C-alpha positions in Angstrom: -74.9 -30.5 91.3 -74.7 -33.6 89.1 -73.9 -37.0 90.6 -70.6 -37.0 88.8 -69.7 -33.7 90.6 -70.7 -34.9 94.0 -67.2 -36.5 94.5 -66.8 -38.4 97.7 -70.3 -37.5 99.0 -71.6 -40.8 97.6 -68.4 -42.9 97.7 -68.2 -45.5 100.4 -65.3 -47.9 100.2 -66.7 -50.0 103.0 -70.0 -51.0 101.3 -72.0 -53.8 102.9 -72.8 -57.0 101.0 -76.5 -56.1 101.0 -75.7 -53.0 98.9 -73.6 -55.1 96.4 -76.5 -57.6 96.2 -78.9 -54.8 95.4 -76.7 -53.4 92.7 -76.4 -56.8 91.1 -80.1 -57.2 91.2 -80.5 -53.8 89.5 -78.0 -54.7 86.8 -79.8 -58.0 86.2 -83.1 -56.1 86.0 -81.6 -53.6 83.6 -80.3 -56.4 81.5 -83.6 -58.2 81.4 -85.5 -55.1 80.5 -82.9 -54.2 77.8 -83.4 -57.6 76.3 -87.2 -57.1 76.3 -86.7 -53.7 74.6 -84.9 -55.3 71.7 -87.6 -58.0 71.1 -89.3 -56.1 68.3 -91.5 -53.7 70.3 -92.8 -50.4 69.0 -91.4 -47.1 70.2 -94.2 -46.3 72.7 -93.9 -49.8 74.3 -90.1 -49.3 74.6 -90.3 -45.9 76.4 -93.2 -47.2 78.6 -91.1 -50.2 79.6 -88.1 -47.8 80.4 -90.4 -45.6 82.5 -91.6 -48.5 84.6 -87.9 -49.6 85.3 -86.8 -46.2 86.7 -88.0 -46.7 90.3 -86.4 -50.1 90.6 -83.0 -48.7 89.5 -83.0 -45.7 91.8 -84.9 -43.6 94.3 -86.4 -41.7 91.3 -89.6 -42.0 89.5 -90.5 -41.2 85.9 -91.9 -37.7 85.3 -92.4 -37.8 81.6 -91.3 -39.4 78.3 -90.9 -37.7 74.9 -90.4 -39.1 71.4 -89.5 -37.4 68.2 -92.7 -37.8 66.0 -92.6 -36.3 62.5 -89.6 -34.1 63.5 -91.1 -32.7 66.7 -91.0 -33.7 70.4 -94.2 -35.3 71.5 -95.2 -36.2 75.0 -96.0 -40.0 75.2 -97.0 -40.6 78.8 -100.4 -40.3 80.5 -99.6 -37.5 83.0 -101.2 -34.1 82.8 -99.8 -31.6 80.3 -97.0 -29.4 81.7 -96.1 -26.4 79.5 -93.2 -25.4 81.7 -91.7 -28.9 81.5 -92.2 -28.9 77.7 -90.3 -25.6 77.6 -87.5 -26.8 79.8 -87.1 -29.9 77.6 -86.8 -27.8 74.4 -84.2 -25.7 76.1 -82.0 -28.7 76.5 -81.6 -28.6 72.7 -80.9 -32.3 72.2 -78.6 -32.8 75.2 -79.1 -34.3 78.7 -79.4 -32.0 81.7 -81.0 -30.7 84.8 -84.5 -29.2 84.7 -85.7 -26.4 87.1 -89.4 -26.6 87.9 -91.4 -24.6 90.3 -91.9 -27.4 92.9 -88.2 -27.3 93.8 -87.6 -31.0 93.3 -84.7 -32.7 91.4 -85.4 -33.2 87.7 -83.2 -34.6 85.0 -83.8 -35.0 81.3 -82.0 -38.0 79.8 -81.5 -37.5 76.0 -82.3 -40.7 74.2 -79.7 -40.2 71.4 -78.5 -42.8 68.9 -76.2 -42.7 65.9 -79.0 -41.2 63.8 -79.7 -38.4 66.2 -82.1 -37.6 69.0 -84.9 -40.1 69.6 -86.6 -38.5 72.6 -86.3 -37.8 76.3 -86.7 -39.7 79.5 -87.5 -37.2 82.4 -87.0 -38.5 86.0 -87.5 -36.8 89.3 -86.8 -37.3 93.0 -87.0 -35.5 96.3 -83.2 -35.6 96.5 -80.5 -36.0 94.0 -79.7 -39.8 93.3 -76.3 -41.3 94.0 -73.7 -41.6 91.3 -74.3 -45.4 90.9 -78.1 -44.8 90.6 -77.4 -42.0 88.1 -75.1 -44.3 86.1 -77.9 -47.0 86.0 -80.3 -44.4 84.8 -77.8 -43.2 82.1 -77.4 -46.9 81.1 -81.2 -47.2 80.9 -81.3 -44.1 78.7 -78.6 -45.5 76.4 -80.4 -48.9 76.2 -83.7 -47.2 75.5 -82.1 -45.0 72.7 -80.6 -48.1 71.2 -83.9 -50.0 71.4 -85.6 -47.0 69.7 -83.1 -47.0 66.9 -83.5 -50.7 66.5 -87.3 -50.4 66.4 -87.0 -47.6 63.8 -84.7 -49.9 61.8 -87.1 -52.8 62.0 -90.0 -50.5 61.1 -88.1 -49.3 58.0 -87.2 -52.9 57.2 -90.8 -54.0 57.5 -92.0 -51.1 55.4 -89.4 -51.9 52.8 -90.3 -55.6 52.9 -94.0 -54.7 52.4 -93.1 -52.4 49.6 -90.9 -55.0 48.0 -93.6 -57.6 48.4 -96.1 -55.2 46.8 -93.7 -54.5 44.0 -93.1 -58.2 43.5 -96.9 -58.7 43.4 -97.3 -55.9 40.9 -94.4 -57.2 38.9 -95.8 -60.7 38.9 -99.2 -59.4 37.8 -97.6 -57.3 35.1 -95.6 -60.3 33.9 -98.8 -62.4 33.9 -100.7 -59.7 32.1 -97.9 -59.3 29.6 -97.8 -63.0 28.9 -101.6 -63.0 28.4 -101.4 -60.0 26.0 -98.5 -61.6 24.1 -100.6 -64.8 23.7 -103.5 -62.7 22.4 -101.1 -60.9 20.0 -99.7 -64.1 18.7 -103.0 -65.9 18.2 -104.7 -63.0 16.5 -101.7 -62.1 14.4 -101.5 -65.7 13.1 -105.2 -65.5 12.3 -104.7 -62.1 10.5 -102.1 -63.6 8.1 -103.9 -67.0 7.7 -106.7 -65.7 5.5 -109.3 -67.1 7.9 -111.3 -63.8 7.6 -114.1 -62.8 9.9 -115.1 -66.3 11.0 -111.5 -67.1 11.9 -111.2 -63.9 14.0 -114.4 -64.5 15.8 -113.3 -68.1 16.6 -109.9 -66.9 17.9 -111.5 -64.3 20.2 -114.0 -67.0 21.4 -111.1 -69.3 22.3 -109.2 -66.5 24.1 -112.2 -65.4 26.2 -114.4 -68.5 26.4 -117.3 -66.3 25.6 -119.6 -66.3 22.5 -118.5 -63.7 19.9 -120.6 -61.9 17.4 -119.4 -59.9 14.4 -122.1 -57.6 12.8 -122.1 -55.0 10.1 -122.9 -51.4 11.1 -126.6 -52.1 10.5 -126.8 -55.1 12.9 -126.7 -57.9 10.3 -124.7 -60.9 11.6 -121.5 -61.6 9.6 -119.9 -64.2 11.9 -120.6 -66.0 15.1 -118.3 -68.2 17.3 -119.4 -70.1 20.4 -122.6 -71.6 21.7 -126.0 -70.0 21.9 -126.3 -68.4 18.4 -129.8 -66.9 18.1 -131.9 -68.3 15.3 -133.2 -66.2 13.7 -130.7 -63.6 14.5 -132.4 -60.4 15.8 -131.8 -57.2 13.9 -132.3 -53.9 15.8 -134.4 -51.0 14.6 -132.4 -48.6 12.5 -132.8 -45.6 14.9 -131.8 -47.7 17.9 -128.8 -49.0 16.1 -127.6 -45.5 15.1 -128.1 -44.4 18.7 -125.9 -47.3 20.0 -123.2 -46.5 17.5 -123.1 -42.9 18.5 -122.9 -43.8 22.2 -120.1 -46.3 21.5 -118.2 -43.9 19.3 -118.2 -41.2 22.0 -115.8 -43.2 24.3 -112.4 -44.8 23.5 -113.2 -48.2 25.0 -115.8 -51.0 24.6 -119.2 -50.3 26.1 -121.9 -52.5 27.7 -125.2 -53.0 25.9 -127.6 -55.2 27.8 -125.8 -58.7 27.9 -123.0 -57.7 25.6 -119.7 -55.8 25.5 -119.5 -54.2 22.1 -116.4 -52.7 20.4 -116.7 -50.6 17.2 -114.7 -51.6 14.2 -113.7 -48.1 13.2 -110.3 -47.9 11.4 -110.7 -44.2 10.7 -113.9 -42.2 11.0 -116.4 -44.6 9.5 -117.9 -47.5 11.4 -117.4 -50.7 9.4 -118.9 -53.1 11.9 -119.2 -54.2 15.6 -117.6 -57.1 17.5 -119.3 -58.2 20.7 -118.7 -60.5 23.6 -121.9 -62.1 24.8 -121.7 -62.2 28.6 -125.1 -62.3 30.5 -123.3 -62.9 33.8 -121.1 -59.9 33.5 -117.8 -61.8 34.0 -115.7 -59.9 31.5 -112.5 -58.6 33.1 -109.3 -56.9 31.8 -107.9 -60.0 29.9 -111.2 -60.5 28.0 -111.5 -56.8 27.3 -108.0 -56.7 25.9 -108.7 -59.7 23.7 -111.9 -58.0 22.4 -110.1 -54.7 21.7 -107.1 -56.3 19.9 -109.5 -58.6 18.0 -111.4 -55.5 16.9 -108.1 -54.0 15.7 -107.3 -57.1 13.7 -110.9 -57.1 12.3 -110.6 -53.4 11.4 -107.5 -54.2 9.3 -109.3 -57.2 7.7 -112.4 -55.2 6.8 -110.4 -52.2 5.6 -108.4 -54.5 3.3 -111.6 -56.1 2.0 -113.1 -52.7 1.4 -110.0 -51.4 -0.4 -110.1 -54.5 -2.7 -113.8 -54.1 -3.3 -113.4 -50.4 -4.1 -110.6 -51.1 -6.5 -112.5 -53.9 -8.2 -115.7 -51.8 -8.3 -113.8 -48.9 -9.9 -112.2 -51.3 -12.5 -115.7 -52.7 -13.2 -117.2 -49.3 -13.6 -114.4 -48.1 -15.8 -114.7 -51.1 -18.1 -118.6 -50.9 -18.2 -118.4 -47.2 -19.1 -115.9 -47.9 -21.9 -117.9 -50.8 -23.2 -121.2 -48.9 -23.5 -119.5 -45.9 -25.1 -117.3 -48.0 -27.4 -113.8 -49.5 -27.0 -111.6 -51.8 -29.0 -112.1 -55.5 -28.7 -108.6 -56.6 -27.7 -108.4 -54.1 -24.8 -111.9 -55.0 -23.6 -111.1 -58.7 -23.4 -107.8 -58.1 -21.6 -109.3 -55.8 -19.0 -112.2 -58.2 -18.4 -109.8 -61.1 -17.9 -107.8 -59.0 -15.4 -110.8 -58.4 -13.2 -112.0 -62.0 -13.5 -114.9 -61.6 -15.8 -115.3 -63.7 -19.0 -116.5 -61.2 -21.6 -116.5 -63.8 -24.3 -119.9 -65.3 -25.1 -123.4 -63.6 -25.1 -124.0 -60.7 -22.8 -126.8 -58.1 -22.4 -126.9 -54.6 -21.0 -129.5 -53.9 -18.3 -130.4 -50.5 -17.0 -132.2 -50.0 -13.7 -133.9 -46.9 -12.2 -135.3 -47.3 -8.7 -137.2 -45.6 -6.0 -135.5 -42.2 -5.1 -135.3 -43.4 -1.5 -132.7 -45.9 -2.5 -129.1 -44.7 -3.1 -127.3 -45.6 -6.3 -124.8 -47.7 -4.4 -127.6 -49.6 -2.6 -129.3 -50.4 -5.9 -126.0 -51.4 -7.6 -125.1 -53.7 -4.7 -128.5 -55.3 -4.6 -128.5 -55.7 -8.4 -125.1 -57.4 -8.4 -126.3 -59.8 -5.6 -129.6 -60.5 -7.4 -127.8 -61.3 -10.7 -125.4 -63.6 -8.7 -128.4 -65.4 -7.2 -129.5 -66.2 -10.7 -126.2 -67.9 -11.3 -125.0 -65.2 -13.7 -121.9 -63.0 -13.6 -122.1 -59.3 -14.1 -120.2 -56.0 -14.0 -121.8 -52.8 -12.6 -121.6 -49.1 -13.1 -123.6 -45.9 -12.5 -124.5 -43.6 -15.4 -127.0 -40.8 -16.0 -129.0 -41.4 -12.8 -129.4 -45.2 -13.4 -127.5 -48.4 -12.6 -126.0 -50.1 -15.6 -125.2 -53.9 -15.6 -123.4 -56.0 -18.2 -124.7 -59.5 -17.6 -123.6 -62.8 -19.1 -126.1 -65.0 -20.8 -129.8 -64.3 -21.1 -131.2 -63.1 -17.8 -134.7 -63.8 -16.6 -136.0 -60.2 -16.3 -139.1 -61.1 -14.2 -137.0 -63.2 -11.8 -134.4 -60.3 -11.5 -137.2 -57.8 -10.8 -138.7 -60.0 -8.1 -135.4 -60.5 -6.4 -134.6 -56.8 -6.5 -137.9 -55.7 -5.1 -137.5 -58.2 -2.2 -134.0 -57.0 -1.5 -134.7 -53.3 -1.7 -138.2 -53.3 -0.4 -139.5 -51.0 -3.1 -140.5 -50.9 -6.8 -138.5 -49.7 -9.8 -138.1 -50.1 -13.5 -135.7 -52.3 -15.5 -134.8 -52.1 -19.2 -133.0 -54.9 -21.0 -131.1 -54.5 -24.3 -130.6 -57.2 -27.0 -127.8 -59.7 -27.2 -124.2 -58.7 -27.5 -121.8 -61.2 -29.2 -118.7 -58.9 -29.1 -117.6 -55.7 -27.4 -118.7 -53.7 -30.4 -122.3 -54.6 -29.6 -122.5 -53.0 -26.1 -123.2 -49.4 -27.2 -126.2 -50.6 -29.2 -127.5 -52.9 -26.3 -127.1 -50.0 -23.9 -129.1 -47.6 -26.1 -131.8 -50.3 -26.4 -131.9 -50.9 -22.7 -132.2 -47.1 -22.1 -135.1 -46.9 -24.6 -136.8 -49.9 -23.0 -136.4 -48.4 -19.6 -137.8 -45.0 -20.7 -140.8 -46.6 -22.4 -141.5 -48.7 -19.2 -141.3 -45.6 -16.9 -143.7 -43.6 -19.2 -146.2 -46.4 -19.6 -149.4 -47.0 -17.6 -147.4 -49.5 -15.5 -144.1 -47.6 -14.8 -142.8 -50.3 -12.4 -141.6 -53.5 -13.8 -139.2 -54.9 -16.5 -139.2 -54.3 -20.3 -136.9 -56.0 -22.8 -136.2 -54.2 -26.0 -136.8 -57.4 -28.1 -140.3 -57.4 -26.6 -141.3 -53.9 -27.6 -142.8 -54.8 -31.0 -143.7 -51.6 -32.9 -141.9 -49.4 -30.4 -138.6 -50.7 -31.8 -139.1 -48.8 -35.0 -140.1 -45.6 -33.3 -137.5 -42.9 -32.3 -134.4 -44.6 -33.5 -132.6 -41.3 -33.2 -132.3 -40.9 -36.9 -136.0 -40.3 -37.6 -136.8 -38.2 -34.6 -138.0 -35.2 -36.7 -140.3 -37.4 -38.9 -141.8 -39.1 -35.8 -142.4 -35.7 -34.1 -144.1 -34.4 -37.3 -146.2 -37.5 -37.5 -147.3 -37.1 -33.8 -148.1 -33.4 -34.5 -150.1 -34.3 -37.6 -152.4 -36.7 -35.8 -152.4 -35.4 -32.2 -151.5 -31.7 -32.5 -155.0 -30.4 -31.8 -155.4 -32.6 -28.8 -152.0 -31.7 -27.4 -152.8 -28.0 -27.8 -156.2 -28.5 -26.1 -154.5 -30.4 -23.2 -151.9 -27.6 -22.8 -154.4 -24.7 -22.7 -157.2 -26.5 -20.8 -154.9 -28.5 -18.5 -156.7 -31.6 -19.7 -155.6 -35.1 -20.3 -157.3 -36.1 -23.6 -154.2 -37.5 -25.3 -153.6 -39.9 -22.4 -157.3 -40.9 -22.4 -157.1 -41.6 -26.2 -153.8 -43.6 -25.7 -155.3 -45.8 -23.0 -158.6 -46.3 -25.0 -156.6 -47.5 -28.0 -154.3 -49.7 -25.8 -157.4 -51.3 -24.3 -158.7 -52.1 -27.8 -161.6 -49.7 -27.5 -163.2 -51.4 -24.5 -165.0 -48.9 -22.3 -165.0 -50.7 -19.0 -161.3 -51.7 -19.2 -160.3 -48.2 -20.2 -162.3 -46.5 -17.5 -160.9 -48.9 -14.9 -157.3 -48.2 -16.1 -157.8 -44.4 -16.0 -159.8 -44.7 -12.7 -162.7 -42.6 -14.0 -166.4 -43.3 -14.4 -167.7 -44.8 -17.7 -169.8 -41.7 -18.4 -166.7 -39.5 -17.9 -164.8 -41.6 -20.5 -167.7 -41.3 -22.9 -167.7 -37.5 -22.5 -163.9 -37.4 -23.1 -164.1 -39.5 -26.3 -166.8 -37.3 -27.6 -164.6 -34.2 -27.1 -161.8 -36.1 -28.8 -164.0 -36.7 -31.9 -165.0 -33.0 -31.9 -161.5 -31.7 -31.6 -159.8 -34.1 -34.1 -162.8 -34.4 -36.4 -161.9 -38.0 -36.8 -164.0 -41.2 -36.6 -162.5 -43.5 -34.0 -164.2 -46.5 -35.5 -162.4 -45.9 -38.8 -159.7 -48.6 -39.2 -157.1 -46.3 -40.8 -157.7 -43.4 -38.5 -157.6 -45.7 -35.5 -154.3 -47.3 -36.7 -152.7 -43.9 -37.2 -153.9 -42.5 -33.9 -152.7 -45.7 -32.1 -149.2 -45.3 -33.8 -149.2 -41.6 -33.0 -150.0 -42.2 -29.2 -147.3 -44.8 -29.0 -144.8 -42.5 -30.7 -145.9 -39.7 -28.3 -145.1 -42.1 -25.4 -141.6 -42.7 -26.8 -140.9 -39.1 -27.5 -142.1 -38.1 -24.0 -139.8 -40.7 -22.5 -136.8 -39.5 -24.5 -137.5 -35.9 -23.3 
């Protein structure tokens, strides 16, 4: 029987003043506790406070408290687990009601229900059923507890939302700051890109944006630009295999990489590495803003280097086309107009130079080094690549020895240079080119194949093998050297070369033996065999002259072949 159904059993119209005083005290206690429940406490504190108030409101005590946790009822008091009690609570199915437990006592489960649904249960027990007034107080306690739980849940959601909003505001503020920084980087580097400041300007801008020293290098490690303090002097250049290993490692990831005290970013507009931009940071202070400035700076630098390369390739192609046309023959008006268009003054004296270098050097490397070497001699030039050799058209009268020294220093190896005679008009270039080729061939087939030879220094060689008398020259060589040539061919000997060197040395035994790197007695034996085979007296002036001319012609013919 519920207290509401007990009727008059608990009604007493003649209640004493002490009873009324007790009721008022209970109501004040309920009011005080209710106020405490709404002071921002958590759910566990609220139901714990409600449980402690039950004995002061009635003759009952708290048996258990439950809360809805993650959608399921969860026991929240410290009493021993009671499976039967748990089962009875679940049978109430969200409502309040009497519970029947084995000990026969009075049990009641007050549903802590608010507007948003069930919050939990407050389970009270007593030896006898409480009065209607006590029951009403317990019901009021349950309602207050449910309200306090709903308020706590609302506060919890508000705090979570406030924290989430604070976090979002923080992220938004960081995003705005980052966007402002990136916009500033974009504006600074975009202005530099269109200003024409080039690589030094880009390096300086990235230094200003990051406050770190900036280095721009080519793919080989040569310094192209530096901005900021601490520039090494001399600037260290890495070994080639270490440099290539670094470039491969950096190309394998889509972001800058650390290399010792630097963050490096590849300048790689497509598939080819054009260079490297680095932030020098021994203290490892680089963060996201500095990294963004480095990456965007690399992008701007890639555009700059790609543009420069495109211009260089177009200019080089125009140079090569004009050189090719000049040495094969072109009309004067067109030659001057095309030279003017690419910024080369073709008027005035010029010479054709042909270079053949060590096979370890690529044609482009030799051509680039040759152009720089000529420029260092205060001369202008145009370059091309033809028949396995580099061809230059150079203004003025170049110093061949100075050019050769400069090239060997730049390339680190030896080669041969042939220089044609002077050209006063475009019609002269084919002749000068032919002369330069002949001078180069004679140099490469001489006893000193490395060096420089100018056609106007060839002396008697200039009248040999002009192209028109090739047959007569070959017959002359055969007439005077035929027996020796046949002997060398069948015996795998070198008597013609021995004779040539002997005559070039003016008949001096010691000088000839030294040049041929043979013993004096070996030379004497070979000269004896030459006399026997040719049946000629090497001391006879006429025979000696003809043999000398024949050996020089043989050198020229061999070079042409």
